[in-house]
C-alpha positions as CSV (number, residue, x, y, z in Angstrom):
1,M,115.0,101.8,84.8
2,L,111.5,102.5,86.0
3,C,108.7,102.2,83.6
4,T,105.2,103.5,84.5
5,L,102.0,102.5,82.8
6,K,98.8,104.5,83.2
7,I,95.7,102.4,82.8
8,K,92.0,103.0,83.3
9,L,90.1,100.4,85.3
10,M,86.7,99.4,83.8
11,P,85.2,97.3,86.6
12,T,81.8,95.7,86.5
13,L,79.3,97.0,89.0
14,E,80.1,94.1,91.3
15,Q,83.8,94.7,91.1
16,F,83.3,98.4,91.6
17,H,81.5,97.7,94.9
18,A,84.1,95.2,96.0
19,L,86.9,97.8,95.3
20,L,85.0,100.6,97.1
21,E,84.4,98.4,100.1
22,T,88.2,97.5,100.2
23,M,89.1,101.1,100.0
24,K,86.8,102.0,102.9
25,R,88.2,99.2,105.0
26,F,91.7,100.4,104.2
27,N,90.9,103.9,105.3
28,Q,89.2,102.7,108.5
29,A,92.3,100.6,109.2
30,C,94.5,103.7,108.7
31,N,92.3,105.7,111.2
32,Y,92.5,102.8,113.7
33,I,96.3,102.6,113.3
34,S,96.6,106.4,113.5
35,E,94.8,106.4,116.9
36,I,97.1,103.8,118.3
37,A,100.2,105.6,117.0
38,F,99.1,108.9,118.3
39,R,98.0,107.7,121.7
40,S,101.3,105.7,122.2
41,R,103.4,108.5,120.6
42,T,104.9,105.8,118.3
43,F,105.5,106.9,114.8
44,S,108.2,104.5,113.5
45,K,106.8,102.0,110.9
46,T,108.3,99.0,112.5
47,K,107.2,99.9,116.0
48,I,103.6,100.6,114.9
49,Q,103.7,97.3,113.1
50,R,104.7,95.5,116.3
51,L,101.8,97.2,118.1
52,C,98.9,96.5,115.8
53,Y,99.7,94.4,112.7
54,Y,97.8,91.2,113.7
55,D,95.0,93.1,115.3
56,V,94.4,95.2,112.1
57,R,94.5,92.1,109.9
58,E,91.9,90.4,112.0
59,K,89.7,93.4,112.7
60,F,89.6,94.7,109.1
61,G,90.1,91.6,107.1
62,L,93.0,93.1,105.1
63,S,95.7,91.1,103.3
64,A,99.2,91.2,104.7
65,Q,100.4,93.6,102.0
66,M,97.5,96.0,102.5
67,T,98.0,96.0,106.3
68,V,101.7,96.8,105.9
69,R,100.8,99.6,103.4
70,A,98.3,101.1,105.8
71,I,100.9,101.1,108.6
72,G,103.4,102.7,106.2
73,K,100.8,105.3,105.1
74,V,100.1,106.3,108.7
75,S,103.8,106.4,109.7
76,E,104.6,108.5,106.7
77,S,101.8,111.0,107.5
78,Y,103.2,111.5,111.0
79,R,106.7,112.4,109.7
80,L,105.5,116.0,108.9
81,D,103.1,116.6,111.8
82,K,103.2,114.6,115.1
83,K,101.1,117.1,117.1
84,T,97.6,116.2,115.8
85,L,95.7,113.0,115.2
86,H,95.5,112.2,111.5
87,N,92.3,111.0,109.8
88,F,92.1,109.2,106.5
């Protein structure tokens, strides 16, 4: 059984800026991954991960989970349209 809880975040100003910065780095990582996937015509999550996982972690300073989620987000976006470069 799946339970979903909807909550509202009430971050301090410092936490807000840290969260915003993390979101920006995540989207930049998605754009970087998207370019690699599009240029190499590689759209499988596992193949994209082999191509750029360590590079993305180092370049954008994302955690392992966020890096894998960014790769998954890019891979998922290319399922519907592989003809154009996707931006995030």
